[in-house]
ZADO-1210 file (C-alpha; in nm, 4 decimals, padded with zeros to 6 digits):
<atoms>
<atom x="04.6921" y="02.3772" z="-04.7985" code="UNK" pos="1"/>
<atom x="04.4575" y="02.3142" z="-04.5205" code="UNK" pos="2"/>
<atom x="04.3720" y="02.6180" z="-04.2791" code="UNK" pos="3"/>
<atom x="04.5304" y="02.4267" z="-03.9946" code="UNK" pos="4"/>
<atom x="04.8273" y="02.5499" z="-04.1466" code="UNK" pos="5"/>
<atom x="04.7376" y="02.9142" z="-04.1577" code="UNK" pos="6"/>
<atom x="04.9730" y="03.0369" z="-03.8922" code="UNK" pos="7"/>
<atom x="05.2868" y="02.8805" z="-04.0727" code="UNK" pos="8"/>
<atom x="05.1629" y="03.0210" z="-04.4176" code="UNK" pos="9"/>
<atom x="05.1824" y="03.3642" z="-04.2902" code="UNK" pos="10"/>
<atom x="05.5472" y="03.3621" z="-04.1981" code="UNK" pos="11"/>
<atom x="05.8336" y="03.5008" z="-04.4490" code="UNK" pos="12"/>
<atom x="05.8824" y="03.2766" z="-04.7168" code="UNK" pos="13"/>
<atom x="06.2650" y="03.2301" z="-04.6238" code="UNK" pos="14"/>
<atom x="06.1692" y="03.1132" z="-04.2966" code="UNK" pos="15"/>
<atom x="05.8967" y="02.8979" z="-04.4270" code="UNK" pos="16"/>
<atom x="06.1576" y="02.7534" z="-04.6618" code="UNK" pos="17"/>
<atom x="06.4212" y="02.6936" z="-04.4031" code="UNK" pos="18"/>
<atom x="06.1554" y="02.4898" z="-04.1805" code="UNK" pos="19"/>
<atom x="06.0447" y="02.2985" z="-04.4958" code="UNK" pos="20"/>
<atom x="06.3856" y="02.1963" z="-04.6012" code="UNK" pos="21"/>
<atom x="06.5171" y="02.0966" z="-04.2545" code="UNK" pos="22"/>
<atom x="06.2297" y="01.8938" z="-04.2145" code="UNK" pos="23"/>
<atom x="06.2558" y="01.7023" z="-04.5488" code="UNK" pos="24"/>
<atom x="06.6158" y="01.6162" z="-04.4829" code="UNK" pos="25"/>
<atom x="06.5574" y="01.4902" z="-04.1227" code="UNK" pos="26"/>
<atom x="06.2575" y="01.2738" z="-04.2414" code="UNK" pos="27"/>
<atom x="06.4501" y="01.1413" z="-04.5306" code="UNK" pos="28"/>
<atom x="06.7425" y="01.0834" z="-04.3314" code="UNK" pos="29"/>
<atom x="06.5684" y="00.8877" z="-04.0213" code="UNK" pos="30"/>
<atom x="06.2499" y="00.8192" z="-04.1461" code="UNK" pos="31"/>
<atom x="05.9148" y="00.9338" z="-03.9984" code="UNK" pos="32"/>
<atom x="05.9306" y="00.7388" z="-03.6849" code="UNK" pos="33"/>
<atom x="06.2822" y="00.8144" z="-03.5818" code="UNK" pos="34"/>
<atom x="06.2908" y="01.1602" z="-03.7054" code="UNK" pos="35"/>
<atom x="06.3344" y="01.4178" z="-03.4315" code="UNK" pos="36"/>
<atom x="06.1485" y="01.7369" z="-03.3994" code="UNK" pos="37"/>
<atom x="06.4303" y="01.8565" z="-03.1808" code="UNK" pos="38"/>
<atom x="06.6726" y="01.8184" z="-03.4612" code="UNK" pos="39"/>
<atom x="06.4474" y="01.9932" z="-03.6783" code="UNK" pos="40"/>
<atom x="06.3741" y="02.2839" z="-03.4255" code="UNK" pos="41"/>
<atom x="06.7750" y="02.3163" z="-03.3678" code="UNK" pos="42"/>
<atom x="06.8535" y="02.3454" z="-03.7344" code="UNK" pos="43"/>
<atom x="06.5785" y="02.5660" z="-03.8311" code="UNK" pos="44"/>
<atom x="06.6650" y="02.7923" z="-03.5474" code="UNK" pos="45"/>
<atom x="06.2897" y="02.8088" z="-03.3685" code="UNK" pos="46"/>
<atom x="06.1547" y="02.6739" z="-03.0588" code="UNK" pos="47"/>
<atom x="05.9720" y="02.3592" z="-03.0142" code="UNK" pos="48"/>
<atom x="05.6814" y="02.5375" z="-02.9174" code="UNK" pos="49"/>
<atom x="05.6719" y="02.7456" z="-03.2101" code="UNK" pos="50"/>
<atom x="05.6898" y="02.4164" z="-03.4322" code="UNK" pos="51"/>
<atom x="05.3956" y="02.2843" z="-03.2515" code="UNK" pos="52"/>
<atom x="05.2125" y="02.5941" z="-03.2806" code="UNK" pos="53"/>
<atom x="05.2513" y="02.5935" z="-03.6736" code="UNK" pos="54"/>
<atom x="05.1739" y="02.2177" z="-03.7123" code="UNK" pos="55"/>
<atom x="05.0158" y="02.0864" z="-03.3690" code="UNK" pos="56"/>
<atom x="05.2416" y="01.7803" z="-03.4140" code="UNK" pos="57"/>
<atom x="05.4881" y="01.5608" z="-03.5884" code="UNK" pos="58"/>
<atom x="05.2417" y="01.3727" z="-03.7959" code="UNK" pos="59"/>
<atom x="05.1031" y="01.7126" z="-03.9436" code="UNK" pos="60"/>
<atom x="05.4448" y="01.8604" z="-04.0173" code="UNK" pos="61"/>
<atom x="05.5062" y="01.5405" z="-04.2139" code="UNK" pos="62"/>
<atom x="05.1872" y="01.5604" z="-04.4242" code="UNK" pos="63"/>
<atom x="05.2485" y="01.9232" z="-04.4763" code="UNK" pos="64"/>
<atom x="05.6081" y="01.8673" z="-04.6243" code="UNK" pos="65"/>
<atom x="05.5010" y="01.5589" z="-04.8225" code="UNK" pos="66"/>
<atom x="05.2095" y="01.7423" z="-04.9740" code="UNK" pos="67"/>
<atom x="05.4542" y="02.0783" z="-05.0349" code="UNK" pos="68"/>
<atom x="05.6882" y="01.8381" z="-05.1927" code="UNK" pos="69"/>
<atom x="05.4294" y="01.6556" z="-05.4269" code="UNK" pos="70"/>
<atom x="05.2685" y="02.0007" z="-05.5339" code="UNK" pos="71"/>
<atom x="05.6071" y="02.1299" z="-05.6179" code="UNK" pos="72"/>
<atom x="05.7171" y="01.8428" z="-05.8332" code="UNK" pos="73"/>
<atom x="05.3858" y="01.8509" z="-06.0245" code="UNK" pos="74"/>
<atom x="05.4102" y="02.2289" z="-06.1057" code="UNK" pos="75"/>
<atom x="05.7706" y="02.2233" z="-06.2248" code="UNK" pos="76"/>
<atom x="05.6815" y="01.8938" z="-06.4384" code="UNK" pos="77"/>
<atom x="05.4075" y="02.0730" z="-06.5871" code="UNK" pos="78"/>
<atom x="05.6443" y="02.3779" z="-06.6614" code="UNK" pos="79"/>
<atom x="05.8726" y="02.1326" z="-06.8205" code="UNK" pos="80"/>
<atom x="05.5919" y="01.9764" z="-07.0207" code="UNK" pos="81"/>
<atom x="05.5352" y="02.3010" z="-07.1820" code="UNK" pos="82"/>
<atom x="05.9282" y="02.3230" z="-07.3326" code="UNK" pos="83"/>
<atom x="05.8915" y="01.9789" z="-07.5027" code="UNK" pos="84"/>
<atom x="05.8457" y="02.0706" z="-07.8563" code="UNK" pos="85"/>
<atom x="05.8914" y="01.7039" z="-08.0472" code="UNK" pos="86"/>
<atom x="05.6279" y="01.6626" z="-08.3262" code="UNK" pos="87"/>
<atom x="05.7188" y="01.2943" z="-08.3351" code="UNK" pos="88"/>
<atom x="05.4621" y="01.1040" z="-08.1248" code="UNK" pos="89"/>
<atom x="05.6706" y="00.8458" z="-07.9787" code="UNK" pos="90"/>
<atom x="05.9913" y="01.0983" z="-07.9386" code="UNK" pos="91"/>
<atom x="05.7548" y="01.3564" z="-07.7643" code="UNK" pos="92"/>
<atom x="05.6424" y="01.0691" z="-07.4902" code="UNK" pos="93"/>
<atom x="06.0186" y="00.9791" z="-07.4270" code="UNK" pos="94"/>
<atom x="06.1183" y="01.3636" z="-07.4078" code="UNK" pos="95"/>
<atom x="05.8458" y="01.4119" z="-07.1602" code="UNK" pos="96"/>
<atom x="05.9813" y="01.1118" z="-06.9534" code="UNK" pos="97"/>
<atom x="06.3338" y="01.2759" z="-06.9693" code="UNK" pos="98"/>
<atom x="06.1901" y="01.6019" z="-06.8550" code="UNK" pos="99"/>
<atom x="06.0322" y="01.4549" z="-06.5579" code="UNK" pos="100"/>
<atom x="06.3532" y="01.2951" z="-06.4503" code="UNK" pos="101"/>
<atom x="06.5243" y="01.6078" z="-06.5041" code="UNK" pos="102"/>
<atom x="06.2822" y="01.7757" z="-06.2642" code="UNK" pos="103"/>
<atom x="06.3250" y="01.4806" z="-05.9989" code="UNK" pos="104"/>
<atom x="06.7073" y="01.5294" z="-06.0359" code="UNK" pos="105"/>
<atom x="06.6729" y="01.8936" z="-05.9848" code="UNK" pos="106"/>
<atom x="06.4487" y="01.8572" z="-05.6554" code="UNK" pos="107"/>
<atom x="06.5835" y="01.5320" z="-05.5095" code="UNK" pos="108"/>
<atom x="06.4811" y="01.5817" z="-05.1496" code="UNK" pos="109"/>
<atom x="06.1141" y="01.6648" z="-05.2570" code="UNK" pos="110"/>
<atom x="06.1346" y="01.3626" z="-05.4898" code="UNK" pos="111"/>
<atom x="06.2461" y="01.1085" z="-05.2671" code="UNK" pos="112"/>
<atom x="06.0417" y="01.1908" z="-04.9759" code="UNK" pos="113"/>
<atom x="05.7232" y="01.2053" z="-05.2191" code="UNK" pos="114"/>
<atom x="05.7988" y="00.8915" z="-05.3506" code="UNK" pos="115"/>
<atom x="05.8832" y="00.7139" z="-05.0338" code="UNK" pos="116"/>
<atom x="05.5726" y="00.8543" z="-04.8422" code="UNK" pos="117"/>
<atom x="05.3301" y="00.7649" z="-05.1272" code="UNK" pos="118"/>
<atom x="05.4672" y="00.4047" z="-05.1948" code="UNK" pos="119"/>
<atom x="05.5976" y="00.2887" z="-04.8854" code="UNK" pos="120"/>
<atom x="05.3981" y="00.5277" z="-04.6341" code="UNK" pos="121"/>
<atom x="05.4609" y="00.5244" z="-04.2417" code="UNK" pos="122"/>
<atom x="05.1896" y="00.3371" z="-04.0547" code="UNK" pos="123"/>
<atom x="05.0954" y="00.6583" z="-03.8670" code="UNK" pos="124"/>
<atom x="05.0167" y="00.8181" z="-04.2006" code="UNK" pos="125"/>
<atom x="04.9130" y="00.5436" z="-04.4349" code="UNK" pos="126"/>
<atom x="04.5494" y="00.6398" z="-04.4806" code="UNK" pos="127"/>
<atom x="04.6416" y="01.0121" z="-04.5430" code="UNK" pos="128"/>
<atom x="04.8857" y="00.8880" z="-04.8010" code="UNK" pos="129"/>
<atom x="04.6546" y="00.6695" z="-04.9570" code="UNK" pos="130"/>
<atom x="04.3861" y="00.9436" z="-05.0135" code="UNK" pos="131"/>
<atom x="04.6836" y="01.1915" z="-05.1454" code="UNK" pos="132"/>
<atom x="04.7807" y="00.8977" z="-05.3971" code="UNK" pos="133"/>
<atom x="04.4089" y="00.8578" z="-05.4899" code="UNK" pos="134"/>
<atom x="04.3920" y="01.2694" z="-05.5501" code="UNK" pos="135"/>
<atom x="04.7131" y="01.2550" z="-05.7590" code="UNK" pos="136"/>
<atom x="04.5695" y="00.9598" z="-05.9916" code="UNK" pos="137"/>
<atom x="04.2239" y="01.1290" z="-06.0415" code="UNK" pos="138"/>
<atom x="04.4050" y="01.4661" z="-06.1121" code="UNK" pos="139"/>
<atom x="04.6245" y="01.3106" z="-06.3589" code="UNK" pos="140"/>
<atom x="04.3686" y="01.0637" z="-06.5230" code="UNK" pos="141"/>
<atom x="04.3163" y="00.9595" z="-06.8679" code="UNK" pos="142"/>
<atom x="04.1625" y="01.2943" z="-07.0110" code="UNK" pos="143"/>
<atom x="04.4890" y="01.4809" z="-06.8775" code="UNK" pos="144"/>
<atom x="04.7168" y="01.2607" z="-07.0251" code="UNK" pos="145"/>
<atom x="04.5436" y="01.2764" z="-07.3635" code="UNK" pos="146"/>
<atom x="04.5517" y="01.6587" z="-07.3541" code="UNK" pos="147"/>
<atom x="04.9226" y="01.7007" z="-07.2384" code="UNK" pos="148"/>
<atom x="05.1324" y="01.3890" z="-07.3291" code="UNK" pos="149"/>
<atom x="04.9781" y="01.1504" z="-07.5696" code="UNK" pos="150"/>
<atom x="04.8753" y="01.3858" z="-07.8279" code="UNK" pos="151"/>
<atom x="04.6661" y="01.2011" z="-08.1038" code="UNK" pos="152"/>
<atom x="04.7091" y="01.4332" z="-08.3865" code="UNK" pos="153"/>
<atom x="05.1017" y="01.3873" z="-08.3717" code="UNK" pos="154"/>
<atom x="05.0389" y="00.9879" z="-08.4834" code="UNK" pos="155"/>
<atom x="05.0879" y="00.9996" z="-08.8557" code="UNK" pos="156"/>
<atom x="04.8171" y="00.7783" z="-08.9582" code="UNK" pos="157"/>
<atom x="04.9051" y="00.7873" z="-09.3309" code="UNK" pos="158"/>
<atom x="05.1933" y="00.5423" z="-09.1777" code="UNK" pos="159"/>
<atom x="04.9529" y="00.2883" z="-09.0241" code="UNK" pos="160"/>
<atom x="04.8593" y="-00.0326" z="-09.1344" code="UNK" pos="161"/>
<atom x="04.4799" y="-00.0471" z="-09.2649" code="UNK" pos="162"/>
<atom x="04.3908" y="-00.2754" z="-08.9720" code="UNK" pos="163"/>
<atom x="04.5908" y="-00.0239" z="-08.7066" code="UNK" pos="164"/>
<atom x="04.3926" y="00.2696" z="-08.5934" code="UNK" pos="165"/>
<atom x="04.5265" y="00.5872" z="-08.4089" code="UNK" pos="166"/>
<atom x="04.3164" y="00.4816" z="-08.1160" code="UNK" pos="167"/>
<atom x="04.4994" y="00.1417" z="-08.0602" code="UNK" pos="168"/>
<atom x="04.8277" y="00.3355" z="-08.1063" code="UNK" pos="169"/>
<atom x="04.7470" y="00.5485" z="-07.8234" code="UNK" pos="170"/>
<atom x="04.5957" y="00.2637" z="-07.6078" code="UNK" pos="171"/>
<atom x="04.9100" y="00.0596" z="-07.6690" code="UNK" pos="172"/>
<atom x="05.1330" y="00.3451" z="-07.5625" code="UNK" pos="173"/>
<atom x="04.9409" y="00.4511" z="-07.2423" code="UNK" pos="174"/>
<atom x="04.9462" y="00.0814" z="-07.1507" code="UNK" pos="175"/>
<atom x="05.3289" y="00.0437" z="-07.2018" code="UNK" pos="176"/>
<atom x="05.3989" y="00.3482" z="-07.0049" code="UNK" pos="177"/>
<atom x="05.1801" y="00.2469" z="-06.7380" code="UNK" pos="178"/>
<atom x="05.3311" y="-00.0891" z="-06.7230" code="UNK" pos="179"/>
<atom x="05.6899" y="00.0468" z="-06.6954" code="UNK" pos="180"/>
<atom x="05.5671" y="00.2881" z="-06.4325" code="UNK" pos="181"/>
<atom x="05.4006" y="00.0379" z="-06.2184" code="UNK" pos="182"/>
<atom x="05.6897" y="-00.2068" z="-06.2567" code="UNK" pos="183"/>
<atom x="05.9469" y="00.0426" z="-06.0888" code="UNK" pos="184"/>
<atom x="05.6966" y="00.1286" z="-05.8203" code="UNK" pos="185"/>
<atom x="05.6342" y="-00.2429" z="-05.7179" code="UNK" pos="186"/>
<atom x="06.0210" y="-00.2942" z="-05.7278" code="UNK" pos="187"/>
<atom x="06.0512" y="00.0061" z="-05.5054" code="UNK" pos="188"/>
<atom x="05.7680" y="-00.1049" z="-05.2488" code="UNK" pos="189"/>
<atom x="05.9570" y="-00.4245" z="-05.2158" code="UNK" pos="190"/>
<atom x="06.3252" y="-00.2750" z="-05.1708" code="UNK" pos="191"/>
<atom x="06.3460" y="00.0936" z="-05.1907" code="UNK" pos="192"/>
<atom x="06.6005" y="00.2666" z="-05.4410" code="UNK" pos="193"/>
<atom x="06.6787" y="00.5798" z="-05.5763" code="UNK" pos="194"/>
<atom x="06.4592" y="00.6395" z="-05.8782" code="UNK" pos="195"/>
<atom x="06.6926" y="00.8910" z="-06.0194" code="UNK" pos="196"/>
<atom x="06.9613" y="00.6385" z="-06.0662" code="UNK" pos="197"/>
<atom x="06.7124" y="00.4188" z="-06.2819" code="UNK" pos="198"/>
<atom x="06.5982" y="00.7049" z="-06.5275" code="UNK" pos="199"/>
<atom x="06.8351" y="00.5751" z="-06.8124" code="UNK" pos="200"/>
<atom x="06.6699" y="00.2365" z="-06.7570" code="UNK" pos="201"/>
<atom x="06.3335" y="00.3382" z="-06.7715" code="UNK" pos="202"/>
<atom x="06.3838" y="00.5615" z="-07.0964" code="UNK" pos="203"/>
<atom x="06.5462" y="00.2816" z="-07.2616" code="UNK" pos="204"/>
<atom x="06.2868" y="00.0318" z="-07.1681" code="UNK" pos="205"/>
<atom x="06.0159" y="00.3004" z="-07.3245" code="UNK" pos="206"/>
<atom x="06.2243" y="00.3056" z="-07.6359" code="UNK" pos="207"/>
<atom x="06.2742" y="-00.0695" z="-07.6694" code="UNK" pos="208"/>
<atom x="05.8810" y="-00.1105" z="-07.6729" code="UNK" pos="209"/>
<atom x="05.8332" y="00.1955" z="-07.8866" code="UNK" pos="210"/>
<atom x="06.0460" y="00.0327" z="-08.1268" code="UNK" pos="211"/>
<atom x="05.8617" y="-00.2944" z="-08.1319" code="UNK" pos="212"/>
<atom x="05.5349" y="-00.1039" z="-08.1860" code="UNK" pos="213"/>
<atom x="05.6770" y="00.0771" z="-08.5043" code="UNK" pos="214"/>
<atom x="05.8815" y="-00.2074" z="-08.6418" code="UNK" pos="215"/>
<atom x="05.7134" y="-00.5354" z="-08.5314" code="UNK" pos="216"/>
<atom x="05.8711" y="-00.8347" z="-08.3570" code="UNK" pos="217"/>
<atom x="05.9549" y="-01.0377" z="-08.6483" code="UNK" pos="218"/>
<atom x="06.2769" y="-01.0176" z="-08.8640" code="UNK" pos="219"/>
<atom x="06.2315" y="-00.8457" z="-09.1927" code="UNK" pos="220"/>
<atom x="06.2010" y="-01.1071" z="-09.4619" code="UNK" pos="221"/>
<atom x="06.3791" y="-01.0271" z="-09.8034" code="UNK" pos="222"/>
<atom x="06.1440" y="-01.1041" z="-10.0829" code="UNK" pos="223"/>
<atom x="06.2967" y="-01.2059" z="-10.3759" code="UNK" pos="224"/>
<atom x="06.1434" y="-01.2162" z="-10.7116" code="UNK" pos="225"/>
</atoms>
């Protein structure tokens, strides 16, 4: 975190977590513009002067809790990745998608705040959110994906047609996952919704696409002698 928040970071963990949780709930309930620092300080049991000593203003408080939420989710998703043990390429990708959804379900306030802030940012923090989103994509770029999610060594090359390479399978799979992700992000930007309620749909879409990749789009024709 920025040195700007050094005073807050020095506080006892229990106190910090109370302020973070209350602030998240207030921002999620009322949005950035209507969120009240009076409500936050009252529920957190601190003075308004102390809150502004820690964060200077509401904008910095919002940026802090959004960054906190994003970093916490990233950390928990990485931990979840370590538990995925599937040795089938497509099964692994789907299990990772499910593991990510379980993390989001476990941390609903953090998930909803981070998604809302980065996909439909308040005008007052739009520039900062665009930068945060840019940093996120730079961190989880293709090299990261190939190392942790799309493992080329799990593709059974002996089953591939002669005119299909493992690299092509990788590229198609990554394109499909990106397409599904972008589809739901654009839906959210048009009309915000609860991502957690669509987790089954997301996984089913991936499963449908992967099945087409594996078995093609045409019916199997019986060959008669």
